[in-house]
N, C-alpha and C positions, 0 to 999 in steps of 0.2 A: 504494500500500500504506500501511498504518498501523502505527505503533508507539505503544504506550501506555506512556509513560515517566513514572512517578510520578503517574499519573492523567491526564496530558495527552495529547492526540492530536497526532501530527506526521507530516508527509509523509515517506515513505522511498522512493517510487518513482513511476512514472507513474500518473496517475489512470486508473482503470479505467472502462470504459463500461458502461452498463446493458445488460441482456440477459435472455433467457429467453422461453419460449413462453407463449402464453395470456394475454399482457398482464402477466405477472409481471415484477417488476424486482428486481434485487439491487443493493445499493450498499455502499460502504465507509464507515466512520464519518466519515472526514475529508471525503468528498464531501458528506455531509449537512451538516456544520458549515459548510463553505465556501459551500454553496448555500443556507444558511438552514434548517437542520434544525429540525423541530418540537420544541418544548420537551419534549413527552411522550416522544419517542424518546431525547432526551438524558438524560432522567430514568431511563428503562429501563436505559441503559448505565451510568449512575452507580450505580444501585441493585444491578444484577445482574452486571455485566460488568467489574468492576474487577480488572485483573491488575497485578502488579508485577514485570515481567520484569527479570531480572538482566542484567548487562553482556553475557553470552554468549547471551542469549535474544532472540527477537522475538515480537511479539504483534500481533493484528489483530482487527477486528470487522467482520462483514458482516451485511447486512440483506436480507431477501427479503419482498416482499408477495405473498400468495397469495390467490386468489379462492376461498376455502373457509373455513367456520367453524372456530373454534379447536378445538372438541371433535373434529372430524374429523381435522385436522392432528395434533393431540396423540395421537390413537389410533395414528398411525404412528410419531411421534417417540419416544413413551414405551416402545416395544417394544425394550428393550435387548437382548432375546434374539433379535430378528428384524430386524437392521438391513438385511438384504437386501430388505426390503419396499420400500425406496426408494433405498438406496445402491447405485449401479450397479457399484461395484468390489468388492462383497462377494459371494462365491459360496457361503459356508457359515459358519454361526455355531453354536457349542456353548457353553452356559452351564454352569459348574461349580456344582452344588448348586441350592438354591432361589433364585428371582429376587428380588432386593432390594438395598438399599444395601450395598455391599461385594461384590456378586456379580462374578465374573470371567468374561469370555467369551473364547473362542478364535475368532478370525476368520480365514478363508481369503480371500486377496485374489486377484482375477482377474488374468490376465496383462495387461501394459501399464503396471503400476506397479513401481517398484524394491523390491518386497517380495512375499512369499507368505503370511506369517502376521503376525498382530498380537494381542497379549494385552492386554485392556482391562478396567479395573475401574470399576464404577458408583459414583461418589462421592456423588451426591445425586439424589433424585427427588421432586418435589413435584407431585402431581396437581391441587392447588388453584391454585397459582401457575403451573403449566405450566413447570417448570424441570427440566432434566436436565444433570448434569455427569458427565464421565467422564475417566479418566486412562489413558494407555498405560503399561503396566508391563512389557512385553516384546514380543518378535517379531524377525523378521529384517529390520529396517529401520533407518533412521537418525534416526527421530523420537524423540529421548530427552527425557524429562521433559515430554512433551506432555500438556496438559490442556485441556479445552474446556468451555464452558458454552453451552447452548441454551435460550432462553426464547421463549415464544409469547405474543402479546398480541392481543386482539380489536380489530378496526377495521372500518370500513365502506368498501367499494370499490364505487363506482357504485351505491350504495343497497342493496348486498347484504352479508351477513356475510363478512368477510375476516379474514385473520390476518397479523400482522407477525411474522416469524421473525427473531430475532437470534442469531447464533452468533459466539462469540469464542474465541480460543485463545492459548496461550503455549507455546513450545517452544524447546529448545536449538538453537543454530546449529551444525550439524556442522562438524568440521574441514575446511577446504578450501572452505567455502561462505561467502557473505556473508549478512547479515540480509535484504537484498533478495531474494536467490535463494531463501532458505528460506521467506520469507513468500509469495513468488510461487507456489511449488510447493504449499504448504498451501492457500492461497486458491483455487488452481485446482481442487483436489480438493473443497473445501467448496462451491464454486460449482456443480460438477457434482452434488453431493449435493442442494443446495438446489433446483436446477432439476428434478431428478428427483422430489424431494418435492412440488414444486408441480404437476408433471405428474400424479402419482398422486392427490394430494388433490383437484385440480380435476376430474379425471375422475370420482372418487367423488362429488363434490358435484353434478356434472352428472347423474349417475345418480339421485341422491336427488331432484333436482328433476323428473325425468321419470317416476319410478315412480308408477303410479296409486295413489290412496288407497283402501284397502279400505272398503267401506261395509257 
């Protein structure tokens, strides 16, 4: 796991292994640095994912390489009103009012997680830079003061258009839990979401490649 303390990255737990179907890979930020992370990826984190967690908070950054072009992956990620398109733990989502920065959504969570509802606010959305930021503002769970940032970046994977997805978060450590335990839980949920995002996006990309061209 990773904590971002004052802009630095530090180990707080066992190093996680890569995984995911379809050749996709997720990594934690400290894994990239210790293994010689590419400068461009470090620059993305520096520019877009700088959190300043307080003493009672933990923070982490995860990476996922997806074999699908940015515009296709972004079409899924940007739908703040339809997270169930790729997030497997969401059963229903209702947005209050018009969709835009400041919009609030009520999310129903499927069984299997220690929650049934989550109230979340869209903090930032940039269709040009492919950035989405949200904050949890309520719900029957223990993720207090949780906020996350997701950014998408174009790359080439085996000669085809691909996408690097970076997701970072900061959250309070609940009473009775450690920073390691809190980060481990949140990272597990994010990894499931990113794997599902890759599965959906790569399936759509494959369909696009096989569809006949109208003449």
